[in-house]
All heavy atoms as an XYZ file, in Angstrom:
737
protein
N     -44.539    221.148     48.028
C     -44.928    219.762     47.972
C     -44.990    219.258     49.401
O     -43.958    219.164     50.057
C     -43.866    218.985     47.181
C     -44.161    217.540     47.035
S     -45.507    217.221     45.909
C     -45.002    218.133     44.465
N     -46.203    218.993     49.872
C     -46.365    218.466     51.213
C     -46.382    216.956     51.134
O     -47.266    216.368     50.522
C     -47.677    218.961     51.841
C     -47.895    220.465     51.890
C     -49.234    220.774     52.538
C     -46.763    221.158     52.628
N     -45.383    216.331     51.734
C     -45.314    214.880     51.762
C     -44.210    214.337     50.882
O     -43.987    214.817     49.775
N     -43.518    213.356     51.427
C     -42.406    212.757     50.691
C     -42.491    211.238     50.733
O     -41.494    210.548     50.852
C     -41.076    213.234     51.274
N     -43.710    210.723     50.645
C     -43.905    209.273     50.623
C     -43.790    208.752     49.206
O     -42.803    208.990     48.510
N     -44.825    208.080     48.747
C     -44.805    207.474     47.415
C     -45.055    208.479     46.296
O     -44.503    208.338     45.211
C     -45.871    206.368     47.339
C     -45.635    205.233     48.289
C     -44.383    204.475     47.931
O     -44.126    204.188     46.764
N     -43.581    204.152     48.925
N     -45.873    209.487     46.541
C     -46.320    210.379     45.472
C     -45.508    211.672     45.396
O     -45.107    212.094     44.318
C     -47.818    210.728     45.659
C     -48.665    209.460     45.741
C     -48.302    211.656     44.563
C     -48.616    208.597     44.512
N     -45.282    212.328     46.535
C     -44.624    213.634     46.562
C     -43.328    213.709     45.768
O     -43.166    214.595     44.907
N     -42.371    212.806     46.023
C     -41.109    212.881     45.277
C     -41.276    212.685     43.769
O     -40.579    213.309     42.983
C     -40.271    211.752     45.883
C     -40.817    211.584     47.261
C     -42.294    211.837     47.119
N     -42.231    211.870     43.377
C     -42.455    211.648     41.935
C     -43.020    212.907     41.275
O     -42.608    213.289     40.186
C     -43.370    210.455     41.738
C     -42.668    209.143     42.028
C     -43.621    207.960     41.915
N     -42.931    206.693     42.010
C     -42.594    206.103     43.154
N     -42.892    206.681     44.302
N     -41.969    204.941     43.153
N     -43.962    213.543     41.947
C     -44.508    214.792     41.413
C     -43.423    215.861     41.400
O     -43.287    216.626     40.434
C     -45.741    215.250     42.221
C     -46.227    216.610     41.750
C     -46.860    214.221     42.127
N     -42.615    215.912     42.456
C     -41.511    216.877     42.516
C     -40.560    216.679     41.344
O     -40.126    217.658     40.719
C     -40.765    216.744     43.844
N     -40.235    215.435     41.016
C     -39.343    215.152     39.878
C     -39.934    215.672     38.575
O     -39.226    216.253     37.750
C     -39.064    213.648     39.763
C     -38.147    213.108     40.822
C     -36.751    213.706     40.770
O     -36.258    214.057     39.666
O     -36.147    213.837     41.849
N     -41.225    215.467     38.387
C     -41.875    215.958     37.165
C     -41.825    217.483     37.093
O     -41.556    218.050     36.030
C     -43.326    215.484     37.112
C     -43.537    213.978     36.920
C     -45.009    213.620     37.115
C     -43.052    213.540     35.547
N     -42.076    218.135     38.208
C     -42.042    219.597     38.239
C     -40.634    220.123     38.002
O     -40.436    221.091     37.260
C     -42.592    220.106     39.571
C     -44.079    219.849     39.797
C     -44.457    220.144     41.247
C     -44.916    220.671     38.836
N     -39.640    219.501     38.627
C     -38.247    219.917     38.419
C     -37.843    219.749     36.952
O     -37.166    220.609     36.393
C     -37.314    219.114     39.327
C     -37.378    219.454     40.812
C     -36.674    218.385     41.633
C     -36.777    220.832     41.076
N     -38.270    218.657     36.340
C     -37.946    218.407     34.932
C     -38.546    219.468     34.013
O     -38.019    219.733     32.931
C     -38.430    217.017     34.517
N     -39.638    220.098     34.474
C     -40.278    221.160     33.691
C     -39.716    222.540     34.035
O     -40.202    223.551     33.538
C     -41.783    221.155     33.930
C     -42.465    219.923     33.416
C     -43.946    219.894     33.766
O     -44.509    220.873     34.241
N     -44.576    218.762     33.535
N     -38.711    222.574     34.909
C     -38.057    223.838     35.237
C     -38.647    224.591     36.419
O     -38.264    225.732     36.677
N     -39.564    223.977     37.146
C     -40.160    224.621     38.319
C     -39.245    224.486     39.529
O     -38.477    223.526     39.629
C     -41.520    223.991     38.657
C     -42.530    224.146     37.585
N     -43.187    225.341     37.358
C     -43.000    223.265     36.664
C     -44.021    225.184     36.348
N     -43.931    223.938     35.908
N     -39.355    225.448     40.440
C     -38.688    225.325     41.736
C     -39.627    224.577     42.665
O     -40.834    224.799     42.629
C     -38.353    226.692     42.321
C     -37.281    227.413     41.507
C     -36.989    228.771     42.065
N     -38.228    229.570     41.984
C     -38.558    230.537     42.810
N     -37.780    230.877     43.798
N     -39.694    231.199     42.668
N     -39.076    223.693     43.497
C     -39.886    222.854     44.373
C     -39.349    222.939     45.796
O     -38.139    222.855     46.014
C     -39.870    221.375     43.901
C     -40.619    220.481     44.886
C     -40.452    221.243     42.498
N     -40.264    223.109     46.738
C     -39.928    223.017     48.172
C     -40.617    221.765     48.685
O     -41.840    221.678     48.701
C     -40.433    224.240     48.924
C     -40.052    224.237     50.391
C     -40.560    225.488     51.107
N     -40.209    226.679     50.343
C     -41.031    227.725     50.165
N     -42.227    227.743     50.706
N     -40.644    228.759     49.457
N     -39.839    220.788     49.119
C     -40.364    219.523     49.612
C     -40.468    219.598     51.133
O     -39.470    219.831     51.812
C     -39.432    218.389     49.183
C     -39.886    216.963     49.423
C     -41.186    216.685     48.690
C     -38.814    215.998     48.961
N     -41.678    219.438     51.636
C     -41.931    219.517     53.080
C     -42.229    218.115     53.580
O     -43.161    217.467     53.107
C     -43.124    220.450     53.385
C     -43.369    220.535     54.883
C     -42.898    221.833     52.788
N     -41.426    217.660     54.531
C     -41.625    216.324     55.070
C     -41.482    216.319     56.579
O     -40.896    217.227     57.154
C     -40.697    215.321     54.408
C     -39.264    215.768     54.263
C     -38.534    214.924     53.265
O     -38.379    215.322     52.132
N     -38.089    213.776     53.672
N     -42.041    215.310     57.174
C     -42.133    215.250     58.627
C     -40.826    214.874     59.303
O     -40.496    215.426     60.342
C     -43.214    214.223     58.987
C     -43.618    214.192     60.392
C     -44.734    213.206     60.610
N     -45.033    212.480     59.379
C     -45.877    211.506     59.259
N     -46.552    211.119     60.286
N     -46.092    210.906     58.126
N     -40.076    213.935     58.758
C     -38.982    213.361     59.531
C     -37.568    213.569     58.996
O     -36.633    213.532     59.766
C     -39.189    211.847     59.713
O     -39.322    211.248     58.418
C     -40.439    211.564     60.527
N     -37.387    213.729     57.727
C     -36.020    213.864     57.203
C     -36.014    214.809     56.013
O     -37.015    214.960     55.338
C     -35.443    212.516     56.822
C     -36.130    211.883     55.630
C     -35.695    210.433     55.417
N     -36.186    209.839     54.217
C     -37.445    209.717     53.835
N     -38.405    210.224     54.556
N     -37.770    209.123     52.709
N     -34.872    215.402     55.793
C     -34.738    216.305     54.642
C     -34.212    215.555     53.432
O     -33.368    214.679     53.562
C     -33.774    217.440     54.978
C     -34.333    218.398     55.973
C     -33.350    219.491     56.241
N     -33.898    220.317     57.301
C     -33.784    221.611     57.356
N     -33.125    222.253     56.433
N     -34.321    222.278     58.345
N     -34.691    215.955     52.285
C     -34.178    215.394     51.030
C     -32.883    216.120     50.685
O     -32.703    217.287     51.039
C     -35.201    215.601     49.911
N     -31.971    215.449     50.001
C     -30.747    216.138     49.558
C     -31.119    217.302     48.637
O     -31.920    217.131     47.723
C     -29.973    215.069     48.806
C     -30.610    213.768     49.145
C     -32.017    214.067     49.582
N     -30.554    218.455     48.907
C     -30.865    219.613     48.064
C     -30.063    219.544     46.774
O     -28.978    218.996     46.719
C     -30.584    220.895     48.843
C     -31.497    220.971     50.057
C     -31.768    222.373     50.528
O     -31.405    223.327     49.834
O     -32.360    222.490     51.601
N     -30.668    220.099     45.750
C     -30.023    220.194     44.437
C     -30.654    221.376     43.719
O     -31.604    221.967     44.223
C     -30.169    218.894     43.672
C     -31.593    218.465     43.432
C     -31.566    217.128     42.707
N     -32.705    216.993     41.872
C     -33.651    216.110     42.069
N     -33.592    215.290     43.081
N     -34.666    216.033     41.235
N     -30.153    221.751     42.566
C     -30.716    222.924     41.888
C     -32.231    222.797     41.708
O     -32.727    221.793     41.225
C     -29.989    222.936     40.541
C     -28.689    222.251     40.811
C     -29.013    221.181     41.829
N     -32.930    223.826     42.160
C     -34.375    223.866     42.021
C     -35.141    223.227     43.157
O     -36.344    223.400     43.265
N     -34.474    222.456     44.022
C     -35.149    221.745     45.103
C     -34.619    222.186     46.455
O     -33.415    222.148     46.695
C     -34.953    220.236     44.964
C     -35.553    219.381     46.091
C     -37.072    219.397     46.009
C     -35.031    217.969     46.032
N     -35.525    222.626     47.323
C     -35.183    222.862     48.722
C     -36.047    221.930     49.555
O     -37.109    221.490     49.119
C     -35.425    224.323     49.159
O     -36.794    224.650     48.925
C     -34.540    225.285     48.403
N     -35.583    221.635     50.747
C     -36.279    220.692     51.601
C     -36.386    221.255     53.008
O     -35.429    221.831     53.519
C     -35.498    219.370     51.609
O     -36.107    218.439     52.458
N     -37.558    221.119     53.611
C     -37.749    221.516     55.005
C     -38.407    220.360     55.742
O     -39.111    219.542     55.156
C     -38.587    222.802     55.149
C     -37.870    223.992     54.560
C     -39.945    222.652     54.517
N     -38.170    220.323     57.038
C     -38.648    219.217     57.854
C     -39.443    219.777     59.022
O     -38.994    220.714     59.681
C     -37.438    218.432     58.337
S     -37.840    216.941     59.204
N     -40.644    219.243     59.268
C     -41.439    219.688     60.393
C     -42.825    219.088     60.384
O     -43.176    218.288     59.519
N     -43.614    219.500     61.356
C     -44.965    218.995     61.553
C     -45.967    219.957     60.911
O     -46.185    221.059     61.410
C     -45.234    218.861     63.051
C     -46.602    218.314     63.369
O     -47.394    218.052     62.425
O     -46.900    218.151     64.566
N     -46.582    219.542     59.831
C     -47.489    220.416     59.077
C     -48.765    220.730     59.857
O     -49.468    221.683     59.540
C     -47.800    219.813     57.680
C     -48.253    220.894     56.699
C     -48.811    218.690     57.780
C     -47.196    221.871     56.315
N     -49.078    219.960     60.912
C     -50.245    220.293     61.725
C     -49.954    221.453     62.671
O     -50.877    221.990     63.282
C     -50.762    219.081     62.530
O     -49.763    218.666     63.459
C     -51.147    217.935     61.608
N     -48.701    221.855     62.791
C     -48.324    223.068     63.527
C     -48.559    224.234     62.563
O     -47.847    224.391     61.572
C     -46.862    222.976     63.946
C     -46.314    224.250     64.554
O     -46.988    225.301     64.515
O     -45.182    224.196     65.063
N     -49.578    225.030     62.829
C     -49.981    226.054     61.865
C     -48.891    227.077     61.591
O     -48.774    227.569     60.469
C     -51.261    226.737     62.334
C     -52.489    225.822     62.350
C     -53.705    226.586     62.841
C     -52.753    225.232     60.979
N     -48.070    227.412     62.580
C     -46.964    228.349     62.342
C     -45.968    227.744     61.351
O     -45.497    228.418     60.435
C     -46.281    228.709     63.656
N     -45.646    226.463     61.534
C     -44.741    225.797     60.599
C     -45.373    225.707     59.209
O     -44.716    225.958     58.198
C     -44.362    224.392     61.090
C     -43.581    223.624     60.065
C     -42.243    223.905     59.853
C     -44.196    222.661     59.281
C     -41.520    223.221     58.877
C     -43.490    221.971     58.314
C     -42.144    222.255     58.117
N     -46.664    225.358     59.156
C     -47.346    225.242     57.860
C     -47.323    226.560     57.105
O     -47.074    226.596     55.899
C     -48.787    224.768     58.071
N     -47.562    227.644     57.831
C     -47.552    228.970     57.194
C     -46.155    229.288     56.640
O     -46.010    229.743     55.511
C     -47.978    230.020     58.208
C     -48.020    231.399     57.648
C     -49.424    231.935     57.522
O     -50.361    231.287     57.978
O     -49.548    233.030     56.970
N     -45.138    229.034     57.436
C     -43.764    229.307     57.005
C     -43.358    228.391     55.849
O     -42.745    228.829     54.888
C     -42.800    229.133     58.188
C     -41.357    229.406     57.850
C     -41.093    230.841     57.412
O     -41.792    231.765     57.871
O     -40.176    231.042     56.599
N     -43.700    227.127     55.941
C     -43.297    226.152     54.917
C     -43.935    226.433     53.563
O     -43.355    226.108     52.523
C     -43.639    224.740     55.377
N     -45.117    227.030     53.559
C     -45.816    227.280     52.292
C     -45.748    228.740     51.846
O     -46.260    229.069     50.774
C     -47.295    226.851     52.405
O     -47.918    227.565     53.478
C     -47.413    225.359     52.665
N     -45.116    229.585     52.646
C     -45.027    231.020     52.309
C     -44.366    231.203     50.937
O     -43.338    230.626     50.634
C     -44.233    231.766     53.374
C     -44.164    233.270     53.077
C     -43.602    234.049     54.221
N     -44.648    234.084     55.262
C     -44.430    233.791     56.532
N     -43.241    233.476     56.943
N     -45.416    233.832     57.396
N     -44.999    231.994     50.110
C     -44.452    232.320     48.797
C     -44.761    231.299     47.711
O     -44.436    231.521     46.552
N     -45.407    230.209     48.076
C     -45.702    229.175     47.076
C     -46.847    229.616     46.175
O     -47.844    230.156     46.644
C     -46.061    227.867     47.768
N     -46.708    229.385     44.887
C     -47.799    229.645     43.944
C     -48.833    228.536     44.014
O     -50.026    228.765     43.859
C     -47.263    229.730     42.524
O     -46.342    230.785     42.410
N     -48.361    227.314     44.227
C     -49.211    226.128     44.287
C     -48.698    225.251     45.416
O     -47.488    225.114     45.592
C     -49.164    225.330     42.954
C     -49.978    224.052     43.051
C     -49.627    226.179     41.793
N     -49.617    224.647     46.174
C     -49.246    223.678     47.208
C     -49.879    222.347     46.843
O     -51.101    222.253     46.701
C     -49.718    224.126     48.609
C     -49.414    223.056     49.651
C     -49.071    225.453     48.991
N     -49.053    221.337     46.661
C     -49.525    219.985     46.380
C     -49.562    219.219     47.694
O     -48.542    219.084     48.353
C     -48.576    219.275     45.405
C     -48.578    219.847     44.022
C     -47.740    220.903     43.688
C     -49.406    219.323     43.041
C     -47.734    221.437     42.412
C     -49.406    219.847     41.760
C     -48.558    220.908     41.457
O     -48.550    221.423     40.200
N     -50.731    218.706     48.070
C     -50.877    217.935     49.294
C     -50.753    216.459     48.951
O     -51.700    215.834     48.480
C     -52.222    218.229     49.947
C     -52.402    217.498     51.263
O     -51.588    216.633     51.604
O     -53.388    217.795     51.943
N     -49.573    215.902     49.196
C     -49.305    214.488     48.910
C     -48.992    213.737     50.199
O     -48.283    212.734     50.188
C     -48.129    214.366     47.938
S     -48.423    215.151     46.352
N     -49.523    214.220     51.307
C     -49.223    213.625     52.605
C     -50.024    212.347     52.833
O     -51.152    212.227     52.390
C     -49.550    214.596     53.736
C     -48.712    215.839     53.734
S     -49.117    216.903     55.123
C     -50.802    217.366     54.751
N     -49.404    211.447     53.572
C     -50.089    210.280     54.103
C     -50.361    210.551     55.573
O     -49.536    211.161     56.245
C     -49.206    209.031     53.998
C     -49.027    208.574     52.580
O     -49.971    208.573     51.807
N     -47.819    208.185     52.240
N     -51.485    210.083     56.099
C     -51.708    210.261     57.534
C     -50.738    209.396     58.320
O     -50.281    208.369     57.811
C     -53.151    209.785     57.731
C     -53.437    208.914     56.572
C     -52.580    209.403     55.438
N     -50.401    209.799     59.542
C     -49.528    208.954     60.363
C     -50.162    207.576     60.556
O     -51.320    207.480     60.962
C     -49.444    209.714     61.691
C     -49.855    211.109     61.373
C     -50.794    211.015     60.207
N     -49.437    206.538     60.239
C     -49.987    205.185     60.269
C     -50.489    204.781     61.656
O     -51.471    204.084     61.782
C     -48.952    204.170     59.794
C     -48.566    204.357     58.359
C     -47.273    204.661     57.998
C     -49.525    204.251     57.344
C     -46.924    204.850     56.677
C     -49.188    204.434     56.018
C     -47.875    204.731     55.691
O     -47.542    204.908     54.389
N     -49.798    205.223     62.686
C     -50.178    204.796     64.034
C     -51.522    205.369     64.486
O     -52.113    204.888     65.435
C     -49.084    205.151     65.041
C     -48.944    206.617     65.289
N     -48.341    207.470     64.382
C     -49.351    207.384     66.326
C     -48.376    208.691     64.854
N     -48.980    208.673     66.031
N     -52.031    206.387     63.808
C     -53.325    206.960     64.173
C     -54.477    206.347     63.382
O     -55.626    206.537     63.724
C     -53.324    208.476     63.942
C     -52.388    209.288     64.808
C     -52.459    210.758     64.421
C     -52.716    209.107     66.282
N     -54.170    205.651     62.333
C     -55.221    205.112     61.475
C     -55.628    206.154     60.456
O     -55.712    207.338     60.758
N     -55.868    205.751     59.251
C     -56.114    206.683     58.150
C     -57.338    207.563     58.378
O     -57.279    208.764     58.178
C     -56.263    205.907     56.847
N     -58.451    207.012     58.815
C     -59.665    207.830     58.969
C     -59.485    208.865     60.059
O     -59.764    210.034     59.873
C     -60.868    206.949     59.283
C     -61.255    206.069     58.118
C     -62.577    205.454     58.346
N     -63.556    206.415     57.843
C     -64.833    206.329     58.044
N     -65.328    205.355     58.743
N     -65.648    207.231     57.554
N     -59.011    208.448     61.233
C     -58.856    209.367     62.357
C     -57.833    210.451     62.029
O     -58.060    211.627     62.267
C     -58.435    208.588     63.597
C     -58.292    209.452     64.806
C     -58.048    208.597     66.029
N     -57.412    209.413     67.032
C     -56.515    208.997     67.866
N     -56.136    207.747     67.853
N     -55.981    209.800     68.738
N     -56.686    210.055     61.480
C     -55.637    211.030     61.173
C     -56.098    212.009     60.114
O     -55.832    213.204     60.208
C     -54.371    210.313     60.715
N     -56.814    211.529     59.098
C     -57.294    212.421     58.049
C     -58.219    213.488     58.596
O     -58.109    214.659     58.258
N     -59.123    213.109     59.474
C     -60.027    214.086     60.077
C     -59.270    215.045     60.974
O     -59.559    216.230     61.014
C     -61.133    213.389     60.866
C     -62.185    212.842     59.983
C     -62.439    211.531     59.698
C     -63.123    213.584     59.206
N     -63.459    211.420     58.804
C     -63.907    212.667     58.487
C     -63.367    214.947     59.049
C     -64.928    213.063     57.631
C     -64.393    215.330     58.196
C     -65.148    214.403     57.500
N     -58.278    214.552     61.709
C     -57.501    215.424     62.587
C     -56.758    216.475     61.758
O     -56.775    217.659     62.081
C     -56.497    214.600     63.389
C     -55.623    215.433     64.292
C     -54.573    214.585     65.000
O     -54.378    213.421     64.684
N     -53.893    215.185     65.941
N     -56.130    216.063     60.683
C     -55.402    216.992     59.823
C     -56.373    218.001     59.205
O     -56.106    219.196     59.174
C     -54.619    216.227     58.743
C     -53.470    215.452     59.410
C     -54.096    217.160     57.669
C     -52.800    214.453     58.501
N     -57.539    217.537     58.743
C     -58.520    218.451     58.152
C     -58.974    219.486     59.167
O     -59.081    220.671     58.855
C     -59.716    217.655     57.624
N     -59.238    219.057     60.394
C     -59.657    220.005     61.428
C     -58.586    221.049     61.675
O     -58.879    222.222     61.838
C     -59.964    219.261     62.729
C     -61.420    218.925     62.851
C     -61.735    218.429     64.238
N     -62.014    217.014     64.090
C     -61.315    216.027     64.636
N     -60.330    216.245     65.417
N     -61.631    214.784     64.401
N     -57.331    220.644     61.723
C     -56.244    221.590     61.959
C     -56.158    222.598     60.819
O     -55.920    223.772     61.035
C     -54.907    220.866     62.139
C     -54.824    220.069     63.415
C     -55.014    220.937     64.648
O     -54.464    222.041     64.710
O     -55.725    220.489     65.562
N     -56.347    222.149     59.599
C     -56.283    223.064     58.460
C     -57.430    224.065     58.502
O     -57.268    225.223     58.145
C     -56.311    222.275     57.158
C     -55.033    221.524     56.937
C     -55.083    220.781     55.652
N     -53.878    219.968     55.536
C     -53.778    218.913     54.791
N     -54.795    218.512     54.073
N     -52.661    218.233     54.740
N     -58.599    223.613     58.939
C     -59.752    224.505     59.009
C     -59.536    225.585     60.052
O     -60.018    226.700     59.922
C     -61.033    223.688     59.297
C     -61.362    222.843     58.072
C     -62.200    224.589     59.680
C     -62.407    221.792     58.305
N     -58.763    225.306     61.105
C     -58.506    226.263     62.168
C     -57.536    227.361     61.753
O     -57.269    228.272     62.514
C     -57.925    225.562     63.399
C     -58.893    224.668     64.115
C     -58.183    224.043     65.300
C     -58.999    222.967     65.945
N     -58.258    222.291     67.012
N     -56.998    227.276     60.565
C     -56.013    228.255     60.107
C     -56.559    229.672     60.241
O     -57.709    229.938     59.925
C     -55.662    227.986     58.643
O     -54.793    228.971     58.156
N     -55.725    230.619     60.711
C     -56.193    231.996     60.871
C     -56.528    232.681     59.553
O     -57.230    233.659     59.529
C     -55.019    232.688     61.563
C     -53.836    231.831     61.285
C     -54.356    230.429     61.113
N     -56.008    232.178     58.476
C     -56.384    232.741     57.181
C     -56.770    231.583     56.274
O     -56.247    230.485     56.398
C     -55.247    233.549     56.572
C     -54.054    232.769     56.173
C     -53.009    233.698     55.537
N     -51.785    233.014     55.318
C     -51.527    232.239     54.276
N     -52.427    232.047     53.359
N     -50.363    231.649     54.139
N     -57.707    231.776     55.372
C     -58.157    230.689     54.518
C     -57.018    230.162     53.655
O     -56.187    230.920     53.176
C     -59.234    231.328     53.659
C     -59.444    232.692     54.146
C     -58.359    233.033     55.104
N     -56.991    228.862     53.499
C     -56.036    228.250     52.590
C     -56.699    228.142     51.236
O     -57.788    227.592     51.124
C     -55.618    226.874     53.104
C     -54.978    226.852     54.486
C     -54.705    225.427     54.908
C     -53.703    227.662     54.512
N     -56.066    228.655     50.226
C     -56.649    228.596     48.887
C     -56.142    227.338     48.209
O     -54.964    227.054     48.209
C     -56.229    229.819     48.080
C     -56.799    231.071     48.666
C     -56.427    232.261     47.852
N     -56.846    233.438     48.585
C     -56.359    234.631     48.376
N     -55.459    234.818     47.458
N     -56.787    235.638     49.076
N     -57.033    226.613     47.628
C     -56.662    225.370     46.975
C     -57.234    225.351     45.565
O     -58.256    225.970     45.298
C     -57.201    224.179     47.770
N     -56.554    224.654     44.714
C     -57.094    224.429     43.378
C     -56.697    223.038     42.950
O     -55.689    222.492     43.393
C     -56.591    225.464     42.383
C     -55.143    225.336     42.047
C     -54.750    226.337     40.997
N     -53.430    226.016     40.517
C     -52.698    226.816     39.798
N     -53.155    227.995     39.453
N     -51.508    226.454     39.386
N     -57.484    222.461     42.135
C     -57.196    221.105     41.660
C     -56.189    221.178     40.520
O     -56.262    222.059     39.677
C     -58.464    220.426     41.184
C     -59.419    220.185     42.317
C     -60.565    219.317     41.841
N     -61.491    219.120     42.923
C     -61.481    218.082     43.721
N     -60.602    217.135     43.550
N     -62.362    217.975     44.688
N     -55.272    220.230     40.547
C     -54.249    220.188     39.495
C     -54.799    219.519     38.258
O     -55.729    218.790     38.282
C     -53.022    219.434     39.984
C-alpha cells in the first residue's frame, strides 16, 4: 500500500479484515505494527527504495498524494516520470 493519507489506511483496514498481509509504505512516519501489518518509511521516488518496498508484493495499491508544496499537476508528472525510468517494467492492474 503506497500512501498513508486519506485512502491508504482505509484500504489497508479492509484488506486486513479479509485476512491479507499489508505493507504500508509512507513518506514520513511509520504506522504502529500489528498482526498482518508492517510499515516502512521512505521516498518512493527513490527507485532503489521503491523496489525494496514493493519486493514480494502480489499487488501494489497506489494511494499516494503528491507533495502539496509542488502542486498536484507538477508533482504527479514528476512521480510518473520517475516510475517510467524504472529499470524493470512495473506491472499494474486495476482493482
